[in-house]
C-alpha positions as CSV (number, residue, x, y, z in Angstrom):
1,X,7.0,22.1,-3.2
2,X,8.8,21.0,0.0
3,X,5.6,19.5,1.4
4,X,5.6,16.9,-1.4
5,X,9.0,15.5,-0.7
6,X,7.6,12.2,0.7
7,X,5.2,11.8,-2.2
8,X,5.9,13.8,-5.4
9,X,9.6,14.3,-5.1
10,X,10.0,10.7,-4.0
11,X,7.9,9.3,-6.8
12,X,11.0,7.8,-8.4
13,X,11.6,5.8,-5.2
14,X,8.1,4.3,-5.1
15,X,9.5,1.3,-6.9
16,X,13.1,0.9,-5.7
17,X,13.8,-1.8,-8.3
18,X,13.3,0.3,-11.4
19,X,15.1,3.3,-9.8
20,X,18.1,1.1,-9.1
21,X,17.8,-0.6,-12.4
22,X,18.1,2.8,-14.2
23,X,20.9,4.0,-12.0
24,X,23.0,0.9,-11.4
25,X,22.0,-1.8,-13.9
26,X,22.0,-0.5,-17.4
27,X,21.4,-4.0,-18.8
28,X,17.9,-3.7,-17.4
29,X,17.3,-0.1,-18.5
30,X,18.3,1.2,-21.9
31,X,21.6,-0.3,-22.9
32,X,23.8,1.2,-25.7
33,X,22.6,0.0,-29.1
34,X,25.8,-2.0,-29.7
35,X,25.2,-4.2,-26.6
36,X,21.4,-4.0,-26.2
37,X,20.6,-7.4,-27.5
38,X,23.3,-9.2,-25.5
39,X,22.5,-7.3,-22.3
40,X,18.8,-7.8,-22.6
41,X,19.3,-11.5,-23.2
42,X,21.6,-11.8,-20.2
43,X,19.3,-9.9,-17.9
44,X,16.3,-12.0,-19.0
45,X,18.3,-15.2,-18.3
46,X,19.2,-13.9,-14.8
47,X,15.8,-12.6,-13.8
48,X,13.7,-15.4,-15.4
49,X,14.8,-17.8,-12.6
50,X,14.2,-15.3,-9.8
51,X,11.9,-16.5,-7.1
52,X,10.5,-13.9,-4.6
53,X,8.8,-15.2,-1.5
54,X,7.0,-12.7,0.7
55,X,7.6,-13.1,4.5
56,X,5.3,-15.5,6.2
57,X,2.4,-13.8,8.1
58,X,3.0,-13.8,11.9
59,X,-0.5,-14.3,13.2
60,X,-2.4,-17.5,14.0
61,X,-4.9,-17.4,11.2
62,X,-4.6,-18.7,7.6
63,X,-5.3,-16.1,5.0
64,X,-8.1,-16.2,2.4
65,X,-8.4,-13.8,-0.6
66,X,-11.1,-12.9,-3.0
67,X,-11.2,-10.1,-5.7
68,X,-14.1,-7.7,-5.9
69,X,-15.2,-5.4,-8.7
70,X,-17.1,-2.4,-7.3
71,X,-19.0,0.2,-9.3
72,X,-20.0,3.6,-7.7
73,X,-23.0,4.6,-9.8
74,X,-23.5,7.7,-7.8
75,X,-20.1,9.1,-8.7
76,X,-18.5,9.8,-12.1
77,X,-14.9,8.9,-12.4
78,X,-12.9,12.1,-11.4
79,X,-10.0,11.5,-13.8
80,X,-11.8,10.1,-16.9
81,X,-15.4,11.4,-16.8
82,X,-16.1,9.7,-20.2
83,X,-15.5,6.4,-18.5
84,X,-18.8,6.8,-16.6
85,X,-19.2,5.6,-13.0
86,X,-16.1,5.2,-10.8
87,X,-15.0,1.5,-10.8
88,X,-12.6,-0.1,-8.4
89,X,-10.8,-3.4,-8.0
90,X,-10.4,-4.6,-4.4
91,X,-8.6,-7.5,-2.9
92,X,-10.4,-8.8,0.2
93,X,-8.2,-10.7,2.7
94,X,-9.9,-12.5,5.5
95,X,-9.1,-15.1,8.3
96,X,-9.6,-18.5,6.8
97,X,-9.7,-22.2,7.5
98,X,-6.4,-23.9,6.9
99,X,-6.1,-26.3,4.1
100,X,-8.8,-24.7,2.0
101,X,-8.6,-22.7,-1.3
102,X,-5.9,-22.6,-3.9
103,X,-2.6,-20.5,-4.1
104,X,-3.4,-16.8,-4.7
105,X,-1.2,-15.2,-7.4
106,X,0.6,-12.0,-6.6
107,X,-0.7,-10.2,-9.6
108,X,-1.8,-10.9,-13.2
109,X,0.7,-11.0,-16.0
110,X,-0.9,-8.0,-17.7
111,X,-0.8,-5.9,-14.5
112,X,2.8,-6.9,-14.0
113,X,3.7,-6.0,-17.6
114,X,2.0,-2.6,-17.2
115,X,3.8,-1.9,-13.9
116,X,7.2,-2.8,-15.4
117,X,6.7,-0.9,-18.6
118,X,5.7,2.2,-16.6
119,X,8.5,2.0,-14.0
120,X,11.4,0.5,-15.9
121,X,12.6,2.5,-19.0
122,X,13.5,0.0,-21.7
123,X,12.1,-2.8,-19.6
124,X,13.6,-6.2,-20.1
125,X,12.6,-7.7,-16.7
126,X,10.4,-10.7,-17.4
127,X,6.9,-10.5,-15.9
128,X,7.5,-13.9,-14.3
129,X,9.9,-12.1,-11.9
130,X,6.8,-10.5,-10.4
131,X,4.0,-12.8,-11.2
132,X,5.8,-15.8,-9.7
133,X,6.0,-14.2,-6.3
134,X,5.1,-16.6,-3.5
135,X,2.2,-15.2,-1.4
136,X,0.6,-16.7,1.7
137,X,-3.0,-16.2,0.6
138,X,-5.4,-18.8,-0.5
139,X,-8.0,-18.0,-3.2
140,X,-11.6,-18.6,-2.1
141,X,-10.5,-20.3,1.1
142,X,-13.4,-21.0,3.6
143,X,-13.7,-18.2,6.2
144,X,-13.2,-18.5,9.9
145,X,-16.1,-18.1,12.2
146,X,-16.5,-14.8,14.1
147,X,-16.4,-11.1,13.4
148,X,-13.2,-9.1,12.8
149,X,-12.2,-5.4,12.5
150,X,-12.0,-4.0,9.0
151,X,-8.8,-2.2,7.8
152,X,-8.9,-0.5,4.3
153,X,-5.5,-0.1,2.8
154,X,-4.5,2.2,0.0
155,X,-1.2,2.0,-2.1
156,X,1.1,4.7,-3.2
157,X,0.5,6.9,-6.3
158,X,1.3,5.0,-9.6
159,X,1.6,1.8,-7.7
160,X,-0.7,-1.3,-7.9
161,X,-2.4,-2.4,-4.7
162,X,-0.2,-5.5,-4.6
163,X,2.7,-3.4,-3.2
164,X,1.0,-3.8,0.2
165,X,0.4,-7.5,0.0
166,X,2.7,-8.6,2.8
167,X,1.2,-6.0,5.2
168,X,-2.3,-7.1,4.2
169,X,-1.6,-10.8,4.7
170,X,0.0,-10.2,8.1
171,X,-2.9,-8.1,9.4
172,X,-5.3,-10.7,8.3
173,X,-3.4,-13.5,10.0
174,X,-3.7,-11.5,13.2
175,X,-7.4,-11.3,13.0
176,X,-8.5,-8.5,10.6
177,X,-10.5,-8.3,7.4
178,X,-8.4,-6.2,5.0
179,X,-9.7,-4.4,1.9
180,X,-6.7,-3.5,-0.4
181,X,-7.9,-1.0,-2.9
182,X,-6.7,-0.1,-6.4
183,X,-7.4,3.5,-7.3
184,X,-8.3,3.4,-11.0
185,X,-6.3,5.6,-13.4
186,X,-3.9,6.4,-10.6
187,X,-1.9,3.2,-10.8
188,X,0.3,1.4,-13.4
189,X,-2.7,-0.5,-14.7
190,X,-5.6,-2.9,-13.9
191,X,-7.6,-5.4,-15.9
192,X,-11.3,-5.6,-15.0
193,X,-13.6,-8.6,-15.2
194,X,-14.9,-7.7,-18.6
195,X,-11.4,-7.7,-20.0
196,X,-10.8,-3.9,-20.4
197,X,-7.5,-2.6,-19.0
198,X,-7.0,0.9,-17.5
199,X,-3.6,2.6,-17.3
200,X,-2.2,5.4,-15.3
201,X,-3.9,8.4,-16.9
202,X,-2.8,10.6,-14.0
203,X,0.8,9.7,-14.2
204,X,2.6,12.8,-15.5
205,X,-0.6,14.9,-15.4
206,X,-0.7,15.5,-11.7
207,X,0.5,19.0,-10.7
208,X,1.5,20.1,-7.2
209,X,-1.8,21.8,-6.8
210,X,-3.6,18.5,-7.6
211,X,-2.3,16.4,-4.7
212,X,-5.0,17.5,-2.2
213,X,-7.7,16.6,-4.7
214,X,-6.0,13.2,-5.2
215,X,-6.1,12.5,-1.4
216,X,-9.7,13.6,-1.2
217,X,-10.7,11.4,-4.1
218,X,-9.1,8.4,-2.5
219,X,-10.9,9.2,0.7
220,X,-14.2,8.9,-1.3
221,X,-13.0,5.6,-2.8
222,X,-12.3,4.3,0.8
223,X,-15.7,5.4,2.1
224,X,-17.4,3.8,-1.0
225,X,-15.6,0.5,-0.3
226,X,-16.8,0.6,3.3
227,X,-20.4,1.4,2.0
228,X,-20.3,-1.7,-0.2
229,X,-18.9,-4.0,2.5
230,X,-21.3,-2.9,5.2
231,X,-24.5,-2.4,3.2
232,X,-27.6,-4.0,4.5
233,X,-29.2,-6.3,3.6
234,X,-27.1,-7.0,0.5
235,X,-23.4,-6.2,0.9
236,X,-21.2,-6.6,-2.1
237,X,-19.0,-9.3,-0.6
238,X,-20.2,-12.8,0.2
239,X,-18.2,-12.9,3.5
240,X,-19.2,-9.5,4.7
241,X,-20.7,-11.1,7.8
242,X,-17.1,-11.4,9.0
243,X,-16.8,-7.6,9.4
244,X,-17.4,-5.9,12.7
245,X,-19.0,-2.6,11.5
246,X,-18.1,-0.8,14.7
247,X,-14.3,-1.4,14.3
248,X,-13.0,0.1,11.1
249,X,-9.6,1.7,10.4
250,X,-7.7,2.8,7.3
251,X,-4.1,3.4,6.2
252,X,-1.7,3.2,3.4
253,X,1.6,4.0,1.8
254,X,2.6,7.4,0.4
255,X,-0.5,9.0,-1.2
256,X,-2.5,6.1,0.2
257,X,-1.4,7.0,3.7
258,X,-2.1,10.7,3.1
259,X,-5.6,9.8,2.1
260,X,-6.3,8.6,5.7
261,X,-6.5,12.2,6.8
262,X,-9.5,13.2,4.7
263,X,-11.1,9.8,5.2
264,X,-10.9,10.2,9.0
265,X,-12.2,13.7,8.7
266,X,-15.2,12.9,6.6
267,X,-16.3,9.4,7.5
268,X,-17.5,8.9,11.1
269,X,-17.3,5.1,10.7
270,X,-13.5,5.2,10.5
271,X,-11.9,5.2,14.0
272,X,-8.2,5.2,13.3
273,X,-5.7,5.8,10.6
274,X,-2.0,5.1,9.6
275,X,0.1,7.0,7.2
276,X,3.3,5.3,5.9
277,X,5.5,8.0,4.5
278,X,3.0,10.1,2.6
279,X,2.9,13.9,2.4
280,X,-0.5,15.1,3.6
281,X,-1.6,17.7,1.2
282,X,-5.2,17.5,2.3
283,X,-4.7,19.1,5.8
284,X,-6.2,18.1,9.1
285,X,-9.1,20.5,9.7
286,X,-8.5,23.2,12.2
287,X,-10.9,21.5,14.5
288,X,-8.9,18.2,14.4
289,X,-10.0,14.7,13.5
290,X,-12.8,14.4,16.0
291,X,-10.4,12.9,18.6
292,X,-9.6,9.9,16.3
293,X,-6.2,8.1,16.6
294,X,-3.5,8.7,14.0
295,X,0.0,7.3,13.5
296,X,2.6,8.4,11.1
297,X,5.7,6.4,10.2
298,X,8.3,7.8,7.8
299,X,11.8,7.5,6.5
300,X,14.5,10.1,7.6
301,X,14.7,13.1,5.3
302,X,17.7,15.2,4.4
303,X,17.1,18.7,5.7
304,X,14.0,20.1,7.3
305,X,11.0,17.9,8.1
306,X,8.1,17.7,5.7
307,X,5.9,20.7,6.7
308,X,2.7,18.7,6.1
309,X,3.8,16.3,8.9
310,X,4.6,19.1,11.4
311,X,1.3,20.8,10.6
312,X,-0.6,17.5,10.9
313,X,1.1,16.7,14.2
314,X,0.1,20.1,15.7
315,X,-3.6,19.7,14.6
316,X,-4.2,16.1,15.7
317,X,-6.5,16.1,18.7
318,X,-6.6,12.4,19.6
319,X,-4.1,9.6,20.4
320,X,-1.1,10.2,18.1
321,X,2.4,8.8,17.3
322,X,5.1,10.0,14.9
323,X,7.8,7.5,14.3
324,X,10.9,7.5,12.0
325,X,12.5,4.3,10.8
326,X,16.2,5.0,10.6
327,X,18.0,3.6,7.5
328,X,14.8,3.3,5.5
329,X,13.6,4.8,2.2
330,X,10.3,5.6,0.7
331,X,9.6,2.1,-0.5
332,X,10.8,0.3,2.7
333,X,7.2,0.0,4.0
334,X,6.1,-2.1,1.0
335,X,6.9,-5.3,-0.8
336,X,9.2,-3.5,-3.4
337,X,12.6,-4.1,-1.6
338,X,12.1,-7.8,-1.9
339,X,12.2,-7.6,-5.7
340,X,15.3,-5.4,-5.7
341,X,17.1,-7.8,-3.3
342,X,16.0,-10.9,-5.3
343,X,17.5,-9.3,-8.5
344,X,20.7,-8.3,-6.7
345,X,20.0,-4.6,-7.2
346,X,21.1,-2.1,-4.5
347,X,18.6,0.0,-2.6
348,X,18.9,3.8,-2.8
349,X,21.9,5.5,-1.0
350,X,21.6,5.6,2.7
351,X,19.3,2.5,3.0
352,X,20.6,0.2,5.7
353,X,17.3,-1.6,6.5
354,X,16.8,-4.8,4.5
355,X,13.5,-5.6,2.9
356,X,12.7,-8.3,5.5
357,X,13.6,-6.0,8.4
358,X,11.6,-3.1,7.0
359,X,8.5,-5.2,6.6
360,X,9.0,-6.8,10.0
361,X,9.0,-3.4,11.7
362,X,6.2,-2.0,9.6
363,X,4.0,-5.0,10.4
364,X,4.8,-4.8,14.1
365,X,3.9,-1.2,14.5
366,X,0.9,-1.1,12.2
367,X,-0.6,-4.2,13.9
368,X,0.1,-2.8,17.3
369,X,-1.6,0.4,16.4
370,X,-4.8,-1.3,15.2
371,X,-4.7,-3.8,18.0
372,X,-4.8,-0.9,20.4
373,X,-7.3,1.3,18.6
374,X,-9.7,-1.3,17.2
375,X,-9.3,-4.2,19.7
376,X,-8.5,-2.3,22.9
377,X,-5.4,-4.3,23.6
378,X,-2.6,-2.4,25.5
379,X,0.5,-2.1,23.3
380,X,3.7,-1.2,25.2
381,X,5.5,-1.2,21.8
382,X,3.9,2.2,21.1
383,X,4.9,3.8,24.4
384,X,8.4,4.7,23.2
385,X,11.8,3.4,21.9
386,X,12.8,-0.2,22.6
387,X,16.1,-2.0,22.6
388,X,14.7,-4.6,20.3
389,X,13.9,-2.0,17.6
390,X,16.7,0.5,17.6
391,X,15.7,1.7,14.1
392,X,12.5,3.2,15.4
393,X,12.6,6.7,16.9
394,X,9.7,8.6,18.4
395,X,8.9,12.3,17.7
396,X,8.4,14.1,20.9
């Protein structure tokens, strides 16, 4: 289906590193038997010493992080009903006091192994190349005083929530609480507090007709997370007092961005949404999104535009923007290009935006959107093209 080109047809690009590994670095994919041992040994030697450092957050606040395990006892898991209630792992980012807490790891070794095994055929990339990534978050750091808008972020299909770490950290540093959600059985894998690990049950099972259901299921996950964070008198998070319940937004990458549409349509608490390069298979209702603000940022496509974007654009009934980042690809809006560049692996053809520049632009425009919609601060950056950011074009 043409409407899935940003999501389904681009699934191989969700992790630029493995795509490039398979296409351009046989030593990291499935070498010929005669050289497999030597190639794998060489690649392990090269990658074992790789150190990836995410870009520093740009706001004035230090960043704290805690991990939540949430159980929705009113909803059976939609993908594995035998598993019982829907369970989610969520990373909570919050403005924190400097000098408190300990370094927050990027992801666990088991989660990294599952991601690499899923994404890299014949994987020989050491998990340390991922788990050793330098983040800017501090585990269990003391919170700042005050109340901050809440933004719920959702990753792309098959991807762990960590792909949006750099965006989450930056928003938090600018004065937001961010809930970064893993959608169980839709990502490469997740280990829960009791030690059991889930894998990507839906990988390879999702048909074109299933995408709308996926978006709507994620919207339910997002609303449930908001329920748990804003419940009175006993929210699920110890620092829930930081959240301003009247200022809530959502967004994400690929399928995670597409889920913003049904989330905005169904949840009156969510005021604004951002879609980073996701095909929107759950359409905007004919009546619109109740006047709510929506922004779409995508990579340039070869050929006609994604019909789900043109249809969404026509139905939006509130403040709206449609931007294209020239020289980008489907994963540019995430942390993934940093891993590809650290390993010396080229990005997909046509990519001219570096990982650092792609995240810089993504952070700027996403933060400007939420600053305007949730904080009421004027944002000239969103009024049209600027000389400082020639990569960004605005749809009329």
